[in-house]
N, C-alpha and C positions, 0 to 999 in steps of 0.2 A: 387532537391530543391535548390533554391537560397535564399540568405539572404534578409532581408528587405532593407538593405542599397543598395544592388545591384539593387533591384526593383526601388528604388528612383533614382539611377543614370541613369537607362534606361529611366525613364519618363522625367527626367530633360534634358538630352542631346537630346531627341527626340523633346520635345516642345521648349526648350530654344535655343538649338544650331542647330536645324533642321537637325540632323544627319539622314542618311538613316539606314535602318535595318542592312544592311551588315556592315556599318561602326561601328555601335554600337556593333554588335557581335564581330567584329575583335578587337576593342579597349578595350572592357570590358572583353574579354575572355569567352564569352558564345556562345551558339549555336543560329543561327538566328531564329530557331523555338521557342526557349525560349523567344527571344525578341518579336516575334509576339504574343506569348501567354500572356506576361505581358501587352502589349499594348491592346490586345483584352479584357483582364480582367478589364483594366482601362477604357474601352469604347472608346478607341482611336485606331481603326483599321488602320494599316498603309496604305499609299496610294497604289494604284494599281501599281504593278510591273510586267514587262514582264518576264515570266518564260519559258525557253526553253523546249519544250515538250520532254519527254523521248522516246527512241526508243521502249521501252517495253510496252508503254501504249496501243497500239492496241491489244496486246496479253494478257492483264490482264484478260479479261473475260474467255479466253480459259484456262489460267493457274489456275484461281480460281476454275473453274469447274473440272479440272483434279485433283487438290489437294483436293477438297472436296470428290472426289471418291477414290483417292489413297493418303491419307495424308502423308504416309512415303516414297513416291517416291523421289529418289535422284535428286538433282539439276542438276547433269550431264546428267541424262536421260531427264529431262524436257528441258534442253538446246538443246539437239539433236532434240527433238520433235518440239521446237520452230523454230529451223533453217530450218527444213523441211517445215515449214509454212511461211518462208520468213524473219525470224529475222536475222539481220546482225550485231548485237552487239557482244561484247566480252564475254567470259565465266565468268570473274571475276565480272563484273558489274551485269551480269544476276544472278549470285549466291547471290550477295548482295541484289538484289531486291526480289528474291524468298523468302528470310528470312522474308520479311515483310508480304507476302501473305500466307505463310504456316500456316494452322490452329494450334493453340497451343493445346497440349494435355490437357485434363481436369485434374485439380489438384486432387491428390489422398491423402487421409488421412490414416495414419498408426496407428495401435494399439501399445502401449508400451508393449513389451513382457517381462513377468516376469517368473522366474524359481525358483524351490525349491533348497535348499542347496544340493550340490553334484549331481544334476540332469543332468547338461549339461555343456559342454565346447565347444568352437568354435576354429577351426584350420584353418590356412592359411599360405601361404608363402608371404614374403615381399622381393622385389628385392632391393639390396643396392649397385648397380653398379658393377664395376670390380676392381680387385686388381692385381698388379704386384707381382708375386712370382718368383724371379729369372728371367728366360727367358720366363716364362709362364704368360699368362694373364687369370686369373680365375674369374668366375662370383660368386659374393657373394650373398647368399640367407640367409634370416633369417626365421627360423621356429618359429611360434608363436602359443601358445595355451593359451586361456583365459577362466577361470572359469566364467560362466555367472552370478552366484550369487554374489560371492565376488569380481570379477574382478581381481583376482590374475593372474599375467602374467608370463608365462614361455617363455624364448627367448634363442635360440641356433642358431649360425651361421654355415653355411656349404658352401663348394665350390661345388655348384651344388644342384639341387633339384630332383635328381633321386629317385627311389623307396627306395634304401638303406638308403639315407639320411632322407627320409620321415618317414620310420619306426624307425630309430634311434632317430629322434626328439620325437616321441611318447614315446618310452621307457625312454628316459632321462626325459621327462616331468612327466611321472608317478612316476619315482623315486624321482624327486624333490618335487612333491606334496604329496608323501607318500600315494598315492591312485589313483583310477581311476574313472572318472565321468561315469554315467550310459549311457549317450548319447553324442556322438561327432558329431558336426555339421560341414559339409564341403561345400565348393564351388564345382562346377562341374569340378574339376581338374582331370587329367587322373590318377593320383596316387590313386584316390578314386573311380571315376566313369569312366568306359571304354566306356559305351554307354548308351544313354537314349532316349527312344521312348515313349512320353507321360508319363504315370505313371510307365511304365516298366523300371526298372533301372538294368543295368549290372554292379555290383560292381567289382572292381579289386580283384581277388581271394586272392592275398597276403594280402590285407587289411582285408579281411574276416578272414584269418588265424590269423592275429594280434588281431582282435576283439574277436575271439573265445578264444584266449589265455588269454586275460585280461577281458573278459566277458562284453564288452561294445557294444552298438548299434551304428553302423555308419549310419548317416542320412544326405543326401545331401539337400541343400536348393532348393527351386523351381527355375526354370529358370528365369533369369532377376529379382530375388528377393534378391538383395544384402543386403537389409535392415534386412533380417532375421538373418544375421551374422554381424550386425553392431558393436557388441562389439569388435570382433577381428579386424575389419576394423579401428575402432577408436584407438585400441591399437597399430596397426602398425603405424598410423600417430603419435601417442604419442611417440613411440619408435624413429621414425625419428627425431622428434623435440627435445625431452628431453634427449635421449641417444646417438644416432648416430651422430648427427650434431657436426662437428668439433672434433670428437673423435680421439685420438691418440692411436695407439696400435702397438706392434712389429710384431705379427703374429696372426694366427687364434686362437691359444690356449689362448693368452693374451686377445684377443677380447672377447672370450667366458667367461673367468674369470671375466672380467669387467662387462659383461652382467649379470652374475650370481649375482654379488654384487649389481648391480643396481636393479634387480628384487626383491631382498630381502631387499633393502634399500629404495631409493627414490620412486620407483614405489609402494612399499608396504606401504609407509607412507602417500600416498595421500588419500584424503577423498573418501569413498566408495560412488558411485553414488546412490545406493539403500538406504543407511543409512548415511546421511551426518554427523551424530554425531560420527561415528566410522571410523577408518582407514581401508584400504583394508586388512592389516595384521590382524587386530582384527576380521574382519568378516571371513577371511580365516581360522583363528584358530578355529572358531565355525563350519565352513563348513567341515573341514577335517574329522570329525567323521562321516559324511554322505557319504564320498567317499567309493567306493568298495575297498576291501583289495587287495593288490598286491599278485600275485601267488608266488609260491616258487622259480621259475626260471624266467629269463628274456628271451624274445623272441629274437631269432637269427636274426640279421638284417644287416649282412655284405653283401657287393657286392659279387656276385658269377659269374664267367665266366670261360669257358674252353678255353685254349690257347695251342698252340703247341710250344715247345722249338725248336729253329732253330739249325744251325750247331754250333753256339757258346753257351756256357752254360748260357744263359740269357733268361728271359721271358719279353716281351714288354707288359707293362700294364699302361694305362693312361699316355702316353707320356714319360714313363721312363722304364729303363731296370733293372731287378732284377735278381741276380745270383742264380743258382741252381747247385747242384753237377753234374759233367760232365757225369755221368752215365745216366742222364735223357735227353740228347740231342736227338732231333728228336722224342720226346715222347709227348703225350698229358697230360697236367696237369690241375688242377683246382686251380684258384686263388680266395681266400677268403680275401676281403679287408674291413677294417674299416677306420675311419678317421685317425687312428694312425698307424695301422700295415697292412702289406701285408703278408698273409700266403699262401704258395704254397704246394699243396698236390697232391699225385698220388696214385690211388687205395685206397684212404682213409687214407693213411699214410702221415704224415707231411714230406715234402721235405726240405723246407726252410722257414724262417721267417725274415722279414725285417721291418724297420720303413718305413712308407709311405712318399713319397716325392710328394709335390705339384708343384715342379719345372717342367721343360721341358728338355728332352734330358739328364737327369742325369743317371749315372750308379751306382746303389746301390749294393755293393758287400759284401759278407762274405769272409774274407781273407782265411778261411779254404777251401772254394770251389776252389779258384784260386790256392792255394798251392797243393791241391789234383790233379788238372789238370796238373800243372807244373811237379809234381812228376810222374804222369802217362805218360806224354809225354816224359820225360827224360828216364824213364824205357823202353818205347816203342822204342825210338831211339837206346838205348843200345842193346836191343834185336835184332832189325833189323840189326844193325852193326855187332853183333856177328854172326848172320846167314850168312850175306854176306861174312864175313872174313872166316868162316868155309868152304864155298863152293869155294871161289876163292883162298884161301891161305891155303893149307893143313898143313903147319907148324905153323899156327897161334896158335893152341892149346898149342903146346909146348912153344911158345913165352909167352903166358899168364901164363903158369905154372911157367916159369922162373921169370916173373915179380912178381908173387904172393909170390915166395920164399923169395924175398928181400923186401916184404911188399910194393910193388909199388901200384900206383893208377890205378886200372883196368879200371875205367870209362874213365880217361884221355887217357889211352893206347888204349882203343877201339876207341875213337874219333880220336886219332892220326893215328892209323892204317887205319881207314876208309878213312881219307883224303889222305893218301899215296896211298891207293888202287885206289881212283878216279884219282890221278895224274899219277901213273906209270903203273897201270894195275896189274892183278892178278899174271901173270907169273913172272914179274920182282920183285914184292913185295915178292913173295914166295921164289925166289932165294936169295934175300937180307936177308930175315928172317933166312934162313938156314945158310947163312954165319955168321950172328950175333950170332946164337946159337952155331955154331962151335967155334967162337972166344970168347964165354962167354960174349958177349956184348948185352944182351937182354934189350935194352932200346931205346927209340925213337930217341934221338940224334945220336946214333951210326948207327941206321937203316937209317936215312936220309943221313948220310955221305956215307954209303955203296952204296945207290941208286945213289947219285950224282957221285961218283967215277966210277961206272959201265957205266953211260951214257957218262961221260967224256972220258972214255977209248974207247968207241965205236964212239966217235966224234959226239954225238948227242946233240942237243940244249936242254936247260932246258925245262921241261914239262910246258905246258900251261893249266891251269884248264879250263874245259868245263862245263858249267852249262846246265843241262838237266831239263826242266820244269816239265816233267811228272815223278813223283817219281817212278812209276811202271817200266819205262824204265831204270831209274837210278839204281834200285836195281837188274836188271837182271845181272847175272854172266855168262860170256862167257869164257869157258876154251879153250885155244888154243891147237891144237893137232900138233904132230910132222909131218912134211911133208916128212920124210925119205922114207916112204912106196911109196909115189908118185914118188920119185926119182928112187926107185928100179923098179917100173913098167915102167917108161920111159926108163931106161937102158935096161930092158928086151926087149922092142920093138926095140931098136936100134940093139941089137944082132941078133934078127930075121931078120932084114932087111939086115944085113951083110951076113948072111947065104944064104939068097935068091939070093944075088948077087954072 
């Protein structure tokens, strides 16, 4: 619609100034069809103008007949059919023209749906973009439940919309409302409906378990009938505009705390659409007595997955590593996770419990787990060292006994003797230990000095440490044997040869 003043301007410049239709449209900022309509209504049809014929005109009868038979056929398919019949235009212009000739669907009237108090609630997810959490980029979803009678809103945000979050939203909503509606209405999302063929509906079995626990009836809306859950759709739009727009928050917990205050404050103070004389909070107070009572316990809704601990004592779950005691490496464990905690169990027993991290690549540790592993590794190293020393150096036991008598550090002594064993070998170390014991000098500095003096006396260079990558080869003990018997055999053969001559 254009104003009366604009109509007067069009008629004035057309008659008085002799402007053409295109000039009037361009200068007055209106469409040329509007100019022609104004002139026609005034009985002043514009002069004949040459109009360039459109490339699509020869194909219009074919397109109209096709659309009459197949009204929902896509423009891309019609374009290919027209090209096969000789149309040489581009797809963009063709798509624009098709919109003019596609038959409009008949207008459909809808009944206003009314429900009884406590009878029904509508449930849906709302997508609220993505958030940066440390190095991770998480999708933010809002779980929304609206009571159809009072329009009381429950809102809870989650990082993700998986089944565990879906169940958690229900449980938290029932607790917040202090009751359960008799019917919960869903869209055909996978968390509610796995498959639908006509009137046959395959519900998600976990949702059925939840419904059996709280005694409500899950009911999906008909296909392509979003109006049947218009209350929750409008509530999500209201949440976007009234709550989430320009909202500042520190983390997910802070956002949910603000959402809880908003649901009990501004959202509850608005006028109830079914009773404009009362607020939503007042109608909800009346409706609460009609809700089903909560059961004695809450439905378990944590995420559950079986994972295998690797060579290191950590479980990788949802982009992060969580520590476990070292005794569970290379074992299968069960992870039970909520929005706040991660519990790790094995054979039904609790192994570890951590706060849940929504970051990426974080390593969440229990210091006791790491301390136990360090202690175990140290004890294992000492045990292996003692075993090697016992086999390679027979006098090592006496050396340890002498160190213990003067309250020396046996752990440091084990480490020191093992290093000397790697440098000098078993035979040389055992000889040096025997000298140290005979001279009552059972300590590492004296032992090092004895070993260096012996090599110096033999004119040998200082030992060079050799690193062996395979610890199995490093721990092998080779005892050298005396070669005197071989000398005797050789001498015996020489005597026989002399006798033969």
